[in-house]
N, CA, C, O and the ligand as a Tripos MOL2 file, in Angstrom:
@<TRIPOS>MOLECULE
protein
  249   247    63     0     0
PROTEIN
NO_CHARGES

@<TRIPOS>ATOM
      1 N          19.0150  -34.0010   10.1270 N.3       1 MET1
      2 CA         19.9570  -33.2940   10.9940 C.3       1 MET1
      3 C          19.9290  -31.7930   10.7050 C.2       1 MET1
      4 O          20.0690  -30.9630   11.6040 O.2       1 MET1
      5 N          19.7490  -31.4790    9.4540 N.am      2 SER2
      6 CA         19.6980  -30.0550    9.1210 C.3       2 SER2
      7 C          18.2790  -29.5500    9.3000 C.2       2 SER2
      8 O          17.4610  -29.5660    8.3800 O.2       2 SER2
      9 N          18.0280  -29.1170   10.4740 N.am      3 ALA3
     10 CA         16.6960  -28.6050   10.7520 C.3       3 ALA3
     11 C          16.5890  -27.1610   10.2910 C.2       3 ALA3
     12 O          17.2050  -26.2550   10.8530 O.2       3 ALA3
     13 N          15.7970  -26.9800    9.2620 N.am      4 GLU4
     14 CA         15.6520  -25.6080    8.7770 C.3       4 GLU4
     15 C          14.6760  -24.8390    9.6470 C.2       4 GLU4
     16 O          13.6310  -25.3510   10.0470 O.2       4 GLU4
     17 N          15.0250  -23.6500    9.9180 N.am      5 PRO5
     18 CA         14.0980  -22.8130   10.7010 C.3       5 PRO5
     19 C          12.8630  -22.4890    9.8600 C.2       5 PRO5
     20 O          12.9380  -22.3660    8.6370 O.2       5 PRO5
     21 N          11.7700  -22.3600   10.5200 N.am      6 PRO6
     22 CA         10.5410  -21.9860    9.7880 C.3       6 PRO6
     23 C          10.6940  -20.6370    9.1110 C.2       6 PRO6
     24 O          11.3030  -19.7090    9.6430 O.2       6 PRO6
     25 N          10.1270  -20.5600    7.9320 N.am      7 LYS7
     26 CA         10.2840  -19.3100    7.1790 C.3       7 LYS7
     27 C           9.1920  -18.2970    7.4870 C.2       7 LYS7
     28 O           9.0250  -17.2780    6.8170 O.2       7 LYS7
     29 N           8.4750  -18.6300    8.5200 N.am      8 GLU8
     30 CA          7.4250  -17.6720    8.8760 C.3       8 GLU8
     31 C           8.0430  -16.4240    9.4700 C.2       8 GLU8
     32 O           8.9650  -16.4780   10.2840 O.2       8 GLU8
     33 N           7.5180  -15.3300    9.0460 N.am      9 GLN9
     34 CA          7.9860  -14.0740    9.6010 C.3       9 GLN9
     35 C           6.8110  -13.3230   10.1930 C.2       9 GLN9
     36 O           5.7010  -13.3420    9.6610 O.2       9 GLN9
     37 N           7.0720  -12.6870   11.2660 N.am     10 PRO10
     38 CA          5.9810  -11.9040   11.8680 C.3      10 PRO10
     39 C           5.5190  -10.8130   10.9200 C.2      10 PRO10
     40 O           6.3220  -10.1030   10.3140 O.2      10 PRO10
     41 N           4.2420  -10.7030   10.8120 N.am     11 VAL11
     42 CA          3.6870   -9.6850    9.9250 C.3      11 VAL11
     43 C           3.7710   -8.3340   10.6120 C.2      11 VAL11
     44 O           3.1430   -8.0810   11.6390 O.2      11 VAL11
     45 N           4.5560   -7.5010   10.0140 N.am     12 LYS12
     46 CA          4.6880   -6.1790   10.6000 C.3      12 LYS12
     47 C           3.5290   -5.2990   10.1700 C.2      12 LYS12
     48 O           3.1190   -5.2850    9.0090 O.2      12 LYS12
     49 N           3.0410   -4.5990   11.1040 N.am     13 VAL13
     50 CA          1.9870   -3.6400   10.7870 C.3      13 VAL13
     51 C           2.6620   -2.4030   10.2410 C.2      13 VAL13
     52 O           2.9060   -1.4170   10.9370 O.2      13 VAL13
     53 N           2.9460   -2.5070    8.9750 N.am     14 PHE14
     54 CA          3.6780   -1.4240    8.3370 C.3      14 PHE14
     55 C           2.7380   -0.6770    7.4130 C.2      14 PHE14
     56 O           2.0710   -1.2620    6.5600 O.2      14 PHE14
     57 N           2.7060    0.5800    7.5990 N.am     15 ALA15
     58 CA          1.8020    1.3910    6.7840 C.3      15 ALA15
     59 C           2.3560    1.5310    5.3840 C.2      15 ALA15
     60 O           3.1380    2.4360    5.0930 O.2      15 ALA15
     61 N           1.9460    0.6330    4.5350 N.am     16 ALA16
     62 CA          2.3600    0.7180    3.1450 C.3      16 ALA16
     63 C           1.7210    1.9380    2.5030 C.2      16 ALA16
     64 O           0.5820    2.3040    2.7930 O.2      16 ALA16
     65 N           2.4800    2.5370    1.6430 N.am     17 ALA17
     66 CA          1.9710    3.7360    0.9880 C.3      17 ALA17
     67 C           0.7580    3.3910    0.1320 C.2      17 ALA17
     68 O           0.7900    2.4570   -0.6690 O.2      17 ALA17
     69 N          -0.2760    4.1360    0.3100 N.am     18 VAL18
     70 CA         -1.5090    3.9180   -0.4470 C.3      18 VAL18
     71 C          -1.6790    5.0590   -1.4400 C.2      18 VAL18
     72 O          -1.5560    6.2370   -1.1070 O.2      18 VAL18
     73 N          -1.9660    4.6600   -2.6580 N.am     19 TYR19
     74 CA         -2.1600    5.6720   -3.6750 C.3      19 TYR19
     75 C          -3.5750    5.6040   -4.2040 C.2      19 TYR19
     76 O          -4.1970    4.5440   -4.2620 O.2      19 TYR19
     77 N          -4.0480    6.7380   -4.5760 N.am     20 GLU20
     78 CA         -5.4240    6.8310   -5.0450 C.3      20 GLU20
     79 C          -5.4410    7.4670   -6.4210 C.2      20 GLU20
     80 O          -4.8400    8.5190   -6.6420 O.2      20 GLU20
     81 N          -6.1250    6.8260   -7.3290 N.am     21 CYS21
     82 CA         -6.2420    7.3600   -8.6760 C.3      21 CYS21
     83 C          -7.0470    8.6530   -8.6240 C.2      21 CYS21
     84 O          -8.1290    8.7010   -8.0390 O.2      21 CYS21
     85 N          -6.5150    9.6850   -9.2330 N.am     22 VAL22
     86 CA         -7.2080   10.9710   -9.1500 C.3      22 VAL22
     87 C          -8.4260   10.9940  -10.0660 C.2      22 VAL22
     88 O          -9.2420   11.9130  -10.0010 O.2      22 VAL22
     89 N          -8.5410   10.0030  -10.8980 N.am     23 ARG23
     90 CA         -9.6550    9.9850  -11.8440 C.3      23 ARG23
     91 C         -10.8500    9.1930  -11.3060 C.2      23 ARG23
     92 O         -11.9740    9.6920  -11.2510 O.2      23 ARG23
     93 N         -10.5780    7.9530  -10.9120 N.am     24 CYS24
     94 CA        -11.7000    7.1070  -10.4960 C.3      24 CYS24
     95 C         -11.6740    6.8220   -8.9990 C.2      24 CYS24
     96 O         -12.6310    6.2810   -8.4440 O.2      24 CYS24
     97 N         -10.5830    7.1870   -8.3600 N.am     25 GLY25
     98 CA        -10.5460    7.0410   -6.9120 C.3      25 GLY25
     99 C         -10.1950    5.6500   -6.4350 C.2      25 GLY25
    100 O         -10.2810    5.3540   -5.2430 O.2      25 GLY25
    101 N          -9.7960    4.7920   -7.3700 N.am     26 THR26
    102 CA         -9.4100    3.4480   -6.9680 C.3      26 THR26
    103 C          -8.1240    3.5020   -6.1680 C.2      26 THR26
    104 O          -7.1400    4.1240   -6.5660 O.2      26 THR26
    105 N          -8.1630    2.8470   -5.0580 N.am     27 ARG27
    106 CA         -6.9800    2.8580   -4.2110 C.3      27 ARG27
    107 C          -6.1520    1.6100   -4.4370 C.2      27 ARG27
    108 O          -6.6720    0.5090   -4.6230 O.2      27 ARG27
    109 N          -4.8820    1.8140   -4.4140 N.am     28 THR28
    110 CA         -3.9610    0.6950   -4.5460 C.3      28 THR28
    111 C          -2.7300    1.0030   -3.7140 C.2      28 THR28
    112 O          -2.4820    2.1420   -3.3200 O.2      28 THR28
    113 N          -1.9860   -0.0270   -3.4650 N.am     29 THR29
    114 CA         -0.8070    0.1760   -2.6450 C.3      29 THR29
    115 C           0.4360    0.2260   -3.5180 C.2      29 THR29
    116 O           0.4370   -0.2060   -4.6710 O.2      29 THR29
    117 N           1.4510    0.7480   -2.9520 N.am     30 GLN30
    118 CA          2.7090    0.8330   -3.6780 C.3      30 GLN30
    119 C           3.1990   -0.5570   -4.0380 C.2      30 GLN30
    120 O           3.8560   -0.7540   -5.0600 O.2      30 GLN30
    121 N           2.8760   -1.5050   -3.1950 N.am     31 GLU31
    122 CA          3.2850   -2.8750   -3.4520 C.3      31 GLU31
    123 C           2.5870   -3.4050   -4.6990 C.2      31 GLU31
    124 O           3.2010   -4.0700   -5.5340 O.2      31 GLU31
    125 N           1.3100   -3.1050   -4.8110 N.am     32 GLU32
    126 CA          0.5630   -3.5570   -5.9710 C.3      32 GLU32
    127 C           1.0870   -2.8880   -7.2320 C.2      32 GLU32
    128 O           1.2180   -3.5170   -8.2820 O.2      32 GLU32
    129 N           1.3800   -1.6200   -7.1090 N.am     33 LEU33
    130 CA          1.8630   -0.8940   -8.2740 C.3      33 LEU33
    131 C           3.2220   -1.4090   -8.7260 C.2      33 LEU33
    132 O           3.5400   -1.4170   -9.9150 O.2      33 LEU33
    133 N           4.0030   -1.8320   -7.7670 N.am     34 SER34
    134 CA          5.3460   -2.2900   -8.1020 C.3      34 SER34
    135 C           5.3090   -3.6070   -8.8660 C.2      34 SER34
    136 O           6.2770   -3.9830   -9.5280 O.2      34 SER34
    137 N           4.1750   -4.3070   -8.7650 N.am     35 LYS35
    138 CA          4.0580   -5.5690   -9.4830 C.3      35 LYS35
    139 C           3.7210   -5.3350  -10.9470 C.2      35 LYS35
    140 O           3.9310   -6.2050  -11.7920 O.2      35 LYS35
    141 N           3.2140   -4.1870  -11.2270 N.am     36 LEU36
    142 CA          2.7940   -3.8970  -12.5900 C.3      36 LEU36
    143 C           3.9830   -3.4380  -13.4220 C.2      36 LEU36
    144 O           4.9420   -2.8730  -12.8980 O.2      36 LEU36
    145 N           3.9090   -3.6870  -14.7170 N.am     37 PRO37
    146 CA          5.0000   -3.2310  -15.5890 C.3      37 PRO37
    147 C           5.0900   -1.7190  -15.6280 C.2      37 PRO37
    148 O           6.1590   -1.1560  -15.8670 O.2      37 PRO37
    149 N           3.9780   -1.0720  -15.3940 N.am     38 GLU38
    150 CA          4.0020    0.3770  -15.3330 C.3      38 GLU38
    151 C           2.9460    0.8410  -14.3570 C.2      38 GLU38
    152 O           1.9530    0.1580  -14.1020 O.2      38 GLU38
    153 N           3.1860    2.0060  -13.8260 N.am     39 VAL39
    154 CA          2.2280    2.5370  -12.8590 C.3      39 VAL39
    155 C           1.0040    3.0310  -13.6220 C.2      39 VAL39
    156 O           1.0310    4.0480  -14.3140 O.2      39 VAL39
    157 N          -0.0450    2.2780  -13.4650 N.am     40 LYS40
    158 CA         -1.2410    2.6000  -14.2220 C.3      40 LYS40
    159 C          -2.4570    2.0710  -13.4840 C.2      40 LYS40
    160 O          -2.4470    0.9640  -12.9470 O.2      40 LYS40
    161 N          -3.4720    2.8600  -13.4680 N.am     41 CYS41
    162 CA         -4.7060    2.4410  -12.8220 C.3      41 CYS41
    163 C          -5.4740    1.5110  -13.7510 C.2      41 CYS41
    164 O          -5.2070    1.4290  -14.9500 O.2      41 CYS41
    165 N          -6.4320    0.8170  -13.1580 N.am     42 ILE42
    166 CA         -7.2570   -0.0740  -13.9650 C.3      42 ILE42
    167 C          -8.0840    0.7060  -14.9730 C.2      42 ILE42
    168 O          -8.5350    0.1480  -15.9740 O.2      42 ILE42
    169 N          -8.2830    1.9710  -14.7200 N.am     43 CYS43
    170 CA         -9.0660    2.7920  -15.6340 C.3      43 CYS43
    171 C          -8.1780    3.3810  -16.7240 C.2      43 CYS43
    172 O          -8.6630    4.0200  -17.6580 O.2      43 CYS43
    173 N          -6.8860    3.1600  -16.5960 N.am     44 GLY44
    174 CA         -5.9790    3.6360  -17.6350 C.3      44 GLY44
    175 C          -5.2860    4.9410  -17.2890 C.2      44 GLY44
    176 O          -4.3600    5.3700  -17.9770 O.2      44 GLY44
    177 N          -5.7340    5.5500  -16.2390 N.am     45 TYR45
    178 CA         -5.1360    6.8090  -15.8260 C.3      45 TYR45
    179 C          -3.8260    6.5480  -15.0980 C.2      45 TYR45
    180 O          -3.6500    5.5190  -14.4460 O.2      45 TYR45
    181 N          -2.9430    7.4710  -15.2190 N.am     46 ARG46
    182 CA         -1.6270    7.2320  -14.6360 C.3      46 ARG46
    183 C          -1.2540    8.2560  -13.5810 C.2      46 ARG46
    184 O          -0.0950    8.3450  -13.1730 O.2      46 ARG46
    185 N          -2.1900    8.9940  -13.1610 N.am     47 VAL47
    186 CA         -1.8920    9.9910  -12.1410 C.3      47 VAL47
    187 C          -2.4740    9.5350  -10.8150 C.2      47 VAL47
    188 O          -3.6790    9.3290  -10.6690 O.2      47 VAL47
    189 N          -1.6030    9.3910   -9.8890 N.am     48 PHE48
    190 CA         -2.0350    8.9790   -8.5630 C.3      48 PHE48
    191 C          -1.6640   10.0450   -7.5510 C.2      48 PHE48
    192 O          -0.7240   10.8220   -7.7230 O.2      48 PHE48
    193 N          -2.4280   10.0390   -6.5230 N.am     49 ARG49
    194 CA         -2.0400   10.8870   -5.4020 C.3      49 ARG49
    195 C          -1.9170    9.9970   -4.1850 C.2      49 ARG49
    196 O          -2.5310    8.9340   -4.0900 O.2      49 ARG49
    197 N          -1.1270   10.4550   -3.2870 N.am     50 LYS50
    198 CA         -0.9060    9.6550   -2.1040 C.3      50 LYS50
    199 C          -2.1070    9.7670   -1.1770 C.2      50 LYS50
    200 O          -2.5550   10.8560   -0.8210 O.2      50 LYS50
    201 N          -2.5980    8.6220   -0.8120 N.am     51 ALA51
    202 CA         -3.7330    8.6170    0.1020 C.3      51 ALA51
    203 C          -3.2700    8.1240    1.4540 C.2      51 ALA51
    204 O          -2.2780    7.4040    1.5740 O.2      51 ALA51
    205 N          -3.9940    8.5180    2.4390 N.am     52 ARG52
    206 CA         -3.6030    8.0960    3.7790 C.3      52 ARG52
    207 C          -4.0760    6.6810    4.0340 C.2      52 ARG52
    208 O          -5.1840    6.3130    3.6450 O.2      52 ARG52
    209 N          -3.2550    5.8980    4.6760 N.am     53 PRO53
    210 CA         -3.7120    4.5830    5.0910 C.3      53 PRO53
    211 C          -4.8170    4.7220    6.1150 C.2      53 PRO53
    212 O          -4.9990    5.7690    6.7360 O.2      53 PRO53
    213 N          -5.5430    3.6390    6.2680 N.am     54 SER54
    214 CA         -6.7150    3.7180    7.1280 C.3      54 SER54
    215 C          -6.3330    3.6830    8.5990 C.2      54 SER54
    216 O          -6.8320    2.8790    9.3860 O.2      54 SER54
    217 N          -5.4600    4.5570    8.9190 N.am     55 VAL55
    218 CA         -5.0620    4.6790   10.3180 C.3      55 VAL55
    219 C          -5.3660    6.1100   10.7630 C.2      55 VAL55
    220 O          -4.8560    7.0880   10.2170 O.2      55 VAL55
    221 N          -6.1840    6.1750   11.7350 N.am     56 VAL56
    222 CA         -6.5790    7.4970   12.1850 C.3      56 VAL56
    223 C          -5.6930    7.9270   13.3430 C.2      56 VAL56
    224 O          -5.6070    7.2670   14.3780 O.2      56 VAL56
    225 N          -5.0670    9.0150   13.1350 N.am     57 LYS57
    226 CA         -4.2360    9.5350   14.2160 C.3      57 LYS57
    227 C          -5.1050   10.2690   15.2170 C.2      57 LYS57
    228 O          -6.0370   10.9990   14.8810 O.2      57 LYS57
    229 N          -4.7540   10.0380   16.4270 N.am     58 GLN58
    230 CA         -5.4820   10.7480   17.4550 C.3      58 GLN58
    231 C          -4.7480   12.0420   17.7900 C.2      58 GLN58
    232 O          -3.5650   12.0540   18.1290 O.2      58 GLN58
    233 N          -5.4660   13.0690   17.6860 N.am     59 ILE59
    234 CA         -4.8740   14.3670   17.9800 C.3      59 ILE59
    235 C          -5.4980   14.9330   19.2450 C.2      59 ILE59
    236 O          -6.7170   14.9940   19.4050 O.2      59 ILE59
    237 N          -4.6490   15.3240   20.0910 N.am     60 LYS60
    238 CA         -5.1470   15.8800   21.3440 C.3      60 LYS60
    239 C          -5.7200   17.2640   21.1270 C.2      60 LYS60
    240 O          -5.0910   18.1560   20.5570 O.2      60 LYS60
    241 N          -6.9140   17.3950   21.5970 N.am     61 ALA61
    242 CA         -7.5220   18.7180   21.5270 C.3      61 ALA61
    243 C          -7.0740   19.5220   22.7310 C.2      61 ALA61
    244 O          -7.1150   19.0550   23.8690 O.2      61 ALA61
    245 N          -6.6630   20.6890   22.4630 N.am     62 VAL62
    246 CA         -6.1870   21.5250   23.5510 C.3      62 VAL62
    247 C          -7.3740   22.1010   24.3190 C.2      62 VAL62
    248 O          -7.1850   22.8410   25.2850 O.2      62 VAL62
    249 ZN         -8.3910    5.0930  -12.0580 Zn       63 ZN63
@<TRIPOS>BOND
     1     1     2 1
     2     2     3 1
     3     3     4 2
     4     3     5 am
     5     5     6 1
     6     6     7 1
     7     7     8 2
     8     7     9 am
     9     9    10 1
    10    10    11 1
    11    11    12 2
    12    11    13 am
    13    13    14 1
    14    14    15 1
    15    15    16 2
    16    15    17 am
    17    17    18 1
    18    18    19 1
    19    19    20 2
    20    19    21 am
    21    21    22 1
    22    22    23 1
    23    23    24 2
    24    23    25 am
    25    25    26 1
    26    26    27 1
    27    27    28 2
    28    27    29 am
    29    29    30 1
    30    30    31 1
    31    31    32 2
    32    31    33 am
    33    33    34 1
    34    34    35 1
    35    35    36 2
    36    35    37 am
    37    37    38 1
    38    38    39 1
    39    39    40 2
    40    39    41 am
    41    41    42 1
    42    42    43 1
    43    43    44 2
    44    43    45 am
    45    45    46 1
    46    46    47 1
    47    47    48 2
    48    47    49 am
    49    49    50 1
    50    50    51 1
    51    51    52 2
    52    51    53 am
    53    53    54 1
    54    54    55 1
    55    55    56 2
    56    55    57 am
    57    57    58 1
    58    58    59 1
    59    59    60 2
    60    59    61 am
    61    61    62 1
    62    62    63 1
    63    63    64 2
    64    63    65 am
    65    65    66 1
    66    66    67 1
    67    67    68 2
    68    67    69 am
    69    69    70 1
    70    70    71 1
    71    71    72 2
    72    71    73 am
    73    73    74 1
    74    74    75 1
    75    75    76 2
    76    75    77 am
    77    77    78 1
    78    78    79 1
    79    79    80 2
    80    79    81 am
    81    81    82 1
    82    82    83 1
    83    83    84 2
    84    83    85 am
    85    85    86 1
    86    86    87 1
    87    87    88 2
    88    87    89 am
    89    89    90 1
    90    90    91 1
    91    91    92 2
    92    91    93 am
    93    93    94 1
    94    94    95 1
    95    95    96 2
    96    95    97 am
    97    97    98 1
    98    98    99 1
    99    99   100 2
   100    99   101 am
   101   101   102 1
   102   102   103 1
   103   103   104 2
   104   103   105 am
   105   105   106 1
   106   106   107 1
   107   107   108 2
   108   107   109 am
   109   109   110 1
   110   110   111 1
   111   111   112 2
   112   111   113 am
   113   113   114 1
   114   114   115 1
   115   115   116 2
   116   115   117 am
   117   117   118 1
   118   118   119 1
   119   119   120 2
   120   119   121 am
   121   121   122 1
   122   122   123 1
   123   123   124 2
   124   123   125 am
   125   125   126 1
   126   126   127 1
   127   127   128 2
   128   127   129 am
   129   129   130 1
   130   130   131 1
   131   131   132 2
   132   131   133 am
   133   133   134 1
   134   134   135 1
   135   135   136 2
   136   135   137 am
   137   137   138 1
   138   138   139 1
   139   139   140 2
   140   139   141 am
   141   141   142 1
   142   142   143 1
   143   143   144 2
   144   143   145 am
   145   145   146 1
   146   146   147 1
   147   147   148 2
   148   147   149 am
   149   149   150 1
   150   150   151 1
   151   151   152 2
   152   151   153 am
   153   153   154 1
   154   154   155 1
   155   155   156 2
   156   155   157 am
   157   157   158 1
   158   158   159 1
   159   159   160 2
   160   159   161 am
   161   161   162 1
   162   162   163 1
   163   163   164 2
   164   163   165 am
   165   165   166 1
   166   166   167 1
   167   167   168 2
   168   167   169 am
   169   169   170 1
   170   170   171 1
   171   171   172 2
   172   171   173 am
   173   173   174 1
   174   174   175 1
   175   175   176 2
   176   175   177 am
   177   177   178 1
   178   178   179 1
   179   179   180 2
   180   179   181 am
   181   181   182 1
   182   182   183 1
   183   183   184 2
   184   183   185 am
   185   185   186 1
   186   186   187 1
   187   187   188 2
   188   187   189 am
   189   189   190 1
   190   190   191 1
   191   191   192 2
   192   191   193 am
   193   193   194 1
   194   194   195 1
   195   195   196 2
   196   195   197 am
   197   197   198 1
   198   198   199 1
   199   199   200 2
   200   199   201 am
   201   201   202 1
   202   202   203 1
   203   203   204 2
   204   203   205 am
   205   205   206 1
   206   206   207 1
   207   207   208 2
   208   207   209 am
   209   209   210 1
   210   210   211 1
   211   211   212 2
   212   211   213 am
   213   213   214 1
   214   214   215 1
   215   215   216 2
   216   215   217 am
   217   217   218 1
   218   218   219 1
   219   219   220 2
   220   219   221 am
   221   221   222 1
   222   222   223 1
   223   223   224 2
   224   223   225 am
   225   225   226 1
   226   226   227 1
   227   227   228 2
   228   227   229 am
   229   229   230 1
   230   230   231 1
   231   231   232 2
   232   231   233 am
   233   233   234 1
   234   234   235 1
   235   235   236 2
   236   235   237 am
   237   237   238 1
   238   238   239 1
   239   239   240 2
   240   239   241 am
   241   241   242 1
   242   242   243 1
   243   243   244 2
   244   243   245 am
   245   245   246 1
   246   246   247 1
   247   247   248 2
@<TRIPOS>SUBSTRUCTURE
     1 MET1         2 RESIDUE 1 A MET
     2 SER2         6 RESIDUE 1 A SER
     3 ALA3        10 RESIDUE 1 A ALA
     4 GLU4        14 RESIDUE 1 A GLU
     5 PRO5        18 RESIDUE 1 A PRO
     6 PRO6        22 RESIDUE 1 A PRO
     7 LYS7        26 RESIDUE 1 A LYS
     8 GLU8        30 RESIDUE 1 A GLU
     9 GLN9        34 RESIDUE 1 A GLN
    10 PRO10       38 RESIDUE 1 A PRO
    11 VAL11       42 RESIDUE 1 A VAL
    12 LYS12       46 RESIDUE 1 A LYS
    13 VAL13       50 RESIDUE 1 A VAL
    14 PHE14       54 RESIDUE 1 A PHE
    15 ALA15       58 RESIDUE 1 A ALA
    16 ALA16       62 RESIDUE 1 A ALA
    17 ALA17       66 RESIDUE 1 A ALA
    18 VAL18       70 RESIDUE 1 A VAL
    19 TYR19       74 RESIDUE 1 A TYR
    20 GLU20       78 RESIDUE 1 A GLU
    21 CYS21       82 RESIDUE 1 A CYS
    22 VAL22       86 RESIDUE 1 A VAL
    23 ARG23       90 RESIDUE 1 A ARG
    24 CYS24       94 RESIDUE 1 A CYS
    25 GLY25       98 RESIDUE 1 A GLY
    26 THR26      102 RESIDUE 1 A THR
    27 ARG27      106 RESIDUE 1 A ARG
    28 THR28      110 RESIDUE 1 A THR
    29 THR29      114 RESIDUE 1 A THR
    30 GLN30      118 RESIDUE 1 A GLN
    31 GLU31      122 RESIDUE 1 A GLU
    32 GLU32      126 RESIDUE 1 A GLU
    33 LEU33      130 RESIDUE 1 A LEU
    34 SER34      134 RESIDUE 1 A SER
    35 LYS35      138 RESIDUE 1 A LYS
    36 LEU36      142 RESIDUE 1 A LEU
    37 PRO37      146 RESIDUE 1 A PRO
    38 GLU38      150 RESIDUE 1 A GLU
    39 VAL39      154 RESIDUE 1 A VAL
    40 LYS40      158 RESIDUE 1 A LYS
    41 CYS41      162 RESIDUE 1 A CYS
    42 ILE42      166 RESIDUE 1 A ILE
    43 CYS43      170 RESIDUE 1 A CYS
    44 GLY44      174 RESIDUE 1 A GLY
    45 TYR45      178 RESIDUE 1 A TYR
    46 ARG46      182 RESIDUE 1 A ARG
    47 VAL47      186 RESIDUE 1 A VAL
    48 PHE48      190 RESIDUE 1 A PHE
    49 ARG49      194 RESIDUE 1 A ARG
    50 LYS50      198 RESIDUE 1 A LYS
    51 ALA51      202 RESIDUE 1 A ALA
    52 ARG52      206 RESIDUE 1 A ARG
    53 PRO53      210 RESIDUE 1 A PRO
    54 SER54      214 RESIDUE 1 A SER
    55 VAL55      218 RESIDUE 1 A VAL
    56 VAL56      222 RESIDUE 1 A VAL
    57 LYS57      226 RESIDUE 1 A LYS
    58 GLN58      230 RESIDUE 1 A GLN
    59 ILE59      234 RESIDUE 1 A ILE
    60 LYS60      238 RESIDUE 1 A LYS
    61 ALA61      242 RESIDUE 1 A ALA
    62 VAL62      246 RESIDUE 1 A VAL
    63 ZN63       249 GROUP 0 **** ****
């Protein structure tokens, strides 16, 4: 009788913040970093810069 609704949720195309290690260039997402006990690259470096997601904006040429 208690019909539970499906727990499926639509996958939102959300541009998660992408970070790039300034040392080795390994890219990771903020989500991945949040899973780690500390923000650290696989190479051991801890400095990241924000990288653009692979979405190319179209800019109108005047
Ligand atoms: Zn690195």
